[in-house]
C-alpha positions as CSV (number, residue, x, y, z in Angstrom):
1,M,-103.1,150.2,-73.1
2,A,-99.5,149.1,-71.8
3,T,-96.8,151.6,-72.0
4,S,-93.3,151.0,-73.5
5,R,-90.2,151.4,-71.0
6,A,-86.6,151.5,-72.0
7,I,-84.1,149.5,-70.1
8,T,-80.4,150.0,-69.9
9,V,-77.8,147.1,-69.3
10,R,-74.3,146.6,-69.0
11,I,-72.7,144.0,-71.2
12,S,-69.0,144.2,-72.4
13,E,-68.5,145.2,-75.7
14,A,-66.6,142.2,-76.8
15,R,-69.3,140.0,-75.5
16,L,-72.0,141.8,-77.2
17,R,-70.0,141.9,-80.8
18,K,-69.3,138.2,-80.6
19,L,-73.0,137.3,-80.1
20,M,-73.9,139.6,-82.9
21,R,-71.3,138.2,-85.3
22,A,-72.6,134.6,-84.2
23,R,-76.2,135.6,-84.7
24,K,-75.5,137.6,-87.9
25,A,-77.3,140.8,-86.4
26,A,-76.5,144.2,-87.8
27,T,-77.7,146.0,-85.1
28,Q,-78.0,145.7,-81.0
29,S,-81.6,146.0,-81.3
30,E,-82.1,143.5,-83.8
31,L,-79.9,141.0,-81.6
32,I,-82.0,141.9,-78.7
33,N,-85.6,141.6,-80.5
34,T,-84.5,138.2,-81.9
35,L,-83.2,136.9,-78.5
36,L,-86.6,138.0,-77.1
37,A,-88.7,136.3,-79.7
38,E,-86.6,133.2,-79.2
39,E,-87.2,133.1,-75.5
40,E,-90.8,133.8,-75.9
41,E,-91.2,130.9,-78.6
42,R,-89.2,128.6,-76.1
43,L,-91.7,129.7,-73.2
44,R,-94.9,129.0,-75.4
45,S,-93.4,125.4,-76.5
46,H,-92.8,124.3,-72.8
47,A,-96.3,125.6,-72.1
48,V,-97.6,123.3,-74.8
49,L,-95.5,120.4,-73.7
50,R,-96.7,120.7,-70.1
51,D,-100.3,120.9,-71.3
52,T,-99.9,117.8,-73.6
53,A,-98.0,115.8,-71.1
54,R,-101.1,115.7,-68.9
55,T,-103.2,114.6,-71.6
56,V,-101.2,111.9,-73.4
57,R,-101.8,108.1,-72.4
58,A,-99.2,105.5,-72.8
59,S,-101.3,103.7,-75.5
60,D,-100.9,107.2,-77.8
61,I,-97.3,106.8,-77.9
62,D,-96.1,105.1,-80.9
63,A,-92.9,102.8,-80.0
64,R,-91.5,102.9,-83.2
65,L,-90.8,106.8,-82.7
66,L,-88.8,105.9,-79.4
């Protein structure tokens, strides 16, 4: 079973509040969890694109979509 670890980072309060307002996050924890979830999704998407790029043939691409 993996253990949870707490980390501490230094971010200017102005920068943090600006990002919280832009993302409409009520708490710092909510903002961090949202950013981490988005990054995890981005990494999954890139992995799928890399896997797909190896299997797609030119004949599979519909020129009308380009």
